C-alpha positions, 0 to 999 in steps of 0.5 A: 559485478553482482547486482547489490543496489536498491534504487529509490525514486523519491524518499518521502515518508514511506520511502524512508521507512522502506529504506531503513527496514530493507537495510535492517533485513539486509543486516540480519540476513548478512546480505550486502546492499547499497542504496541510490536515491534519486531525489528532488531535494537532497536536504529533505530526503536526508531529513526524512531519514534523520534518525537513520544517519548511520546509513548515510555511508551506504546511501548515495543521494543524487539530486535532480529537479525532475526525473526526466534526464533519467528517463532520457537515459542521461549518462550522468545518471545512468552510471548510478544504475549499473548494479541496480537489483531493484528500482523503487517508485516511492514518489508517485504512480505517475512514474510507474510505467517509465520506471518499468521501461527502464527496469526492462532495459536494465534487467532489474526488478521494479516495485511500486506502492500504488497505481493511478486509479483514475487515469483514462485507460485504467477507468476504461479497462479496469486493469492496471497499466503495469500489466502492459509490460508483462511479457517484456519483463518475463523476457528479461527474467525480472518482475514488477511487484505492484501495489505493495505496501500495507493496503494495498499490499499486505492486504492482498498478500493475506487475502490471496494466501487464504483464498489459495488455501481454500481452493487448494482443498478442491471441494466441488461444493464450496463457493466463495460468495464475497470478499469485503476488506475493512480499513481503519485509519484513526488518530486521537490528536490535539492538532489536525494531523494528516498521516498521508497527503491531504490532497490525496485524501481529498482526491481519493475519498471524494471520488465516487466509490465502486463495489462489485455486486453480482459480478458487475461494477456498481458506482455509489455516491461518496460516503453512502451505504455505511456499515459498522465494523468492529476491529480488534483493539477498538472499544466499539464498532467503527462506521465504514464507507465504500472506497475505490481502492487498488484491492478492488481491481486486483481481487477482481483480476486474481479471482474473477469468479468471486461475484461480490467484492467491496473495500470499505474505510473509516476512522477519524481521518475519513470522518474529517474528509466526510465533514468537508464533503457534507458541507459542500467544501469539496464542491467544484462550484465556482465562487460568485465573486471570483468565477475562476475559483472553485470552493474545492480549490480554496479548501485545498489551498488552506488545508495544512500539508503533511507535517515533516518527520521532526514535527510528527515525532515532536507531536508523539513525544509531547502527547499531542498525538495520544493514540493512533491505530491502522487496521485492515480486516478482510472477511471471506464469506464461504458457503458449502453443502454440509449433509442436507444443508448449505452452511455459510462461514466467514473467514477473516484475515487481517492486521493491526498496527496499534503500537505507534508510541513505540516508534520513539527512540528508533530509526523510524521515529517521525513516521506516521502511523500509516507511512510506518506499516506501509513502508515496513509492509513493502520492504518485507514483501520485496525482501523475501520475493528477491530472496526467493528469486535469488534462490530459484532463478526465474521464479519471480517474473512478470507483473505480480501483485501481493495475491500472486506473490502469495500463490508463488512463494513457498509455505516457509517463505510465507510464514517468514513474511508473517513472522517479520511483520509481527517482528516489526510490530504489525500484529496479524489475526485470523478467525473462522465463524458461522455467518449466523453468529453476531 
């Protein structure tokens, strides 16, 4: 029997968007697809898809309090995996490796949206744990598509594609000096609305960030070394702070000869966490009156959680959320000997999602301005990778990031991915300028 099932582990804000987008791509391309969703709470999973009820006849929701019975190969759950084409971890990076082992046994492809950047092995080796499964996946003729989404994911794909194109010219005097990725997460709202988990935001932004300078990892203080960057569709430059995110290690692995790499982030949500940090509200210091309680734990306990989709839609419809913009821009600094001078250029590739209001009255209403482009980006990359694998057997195997997909996929497929991103309201931009220009 043909493999026609896409299996999700978890259906939250991003997973719901990803499932809907894959269903739309399948319908457009005339490819029969069904879905299985392993979730801890079926009612909450259905609620995340509350504008996509028309898909419920194609989705088999399987509720279980924990995923352990699946990892233990419980026959009650393995029967749902018989025709699995792709396994998708839309829950937490902690599931990545167990899902990969399952994918190897099933001979199915696997997809994750992020990696655990702070586990002991990754901190020590600066390599994602998924790469341990490279040979086993290749032996089965399947792939793990890792760190997909909008950032990481589409950012890696765009940057990787541009760098591969530059290097394909084979010009001996051309050097890529550095890559800097700038991210914007900005929302104008009457309420404090976190577009992603506040606890994840605190964990990621309050960590000591890292950049690569002169080929070495440099550890910085949180919210130090700010820069200004002017994104398209923004009236003024945005303050950017260094961030330790998947792209840093991914670019480092894919392009080890690039000696300087940085990831930077800014916007209203970042400034909120910065304020908490500067006020020492993220301190690990214990309270005098209660020695077992830290300042940070109190802040975490009282912070609002992520809003449910119906509330997010209501905020958007009633004008509580007035504007939101997610953007990513990567600057690739290139120098080349031209006649007797060394000329330095900056090539920029990027994306902008600034039409958040247009989600109203669509199956995606209720998504945040981050979960929508993340889910759409992942769905489009996965869909085209699977179509290429179907047309050219053995072409998509091993552990592959967005950079590697940009290298493997043919030009017509890369162009199709870009057209689909724009069709789903994610604008793309690119430019080249002299580095001496303002």
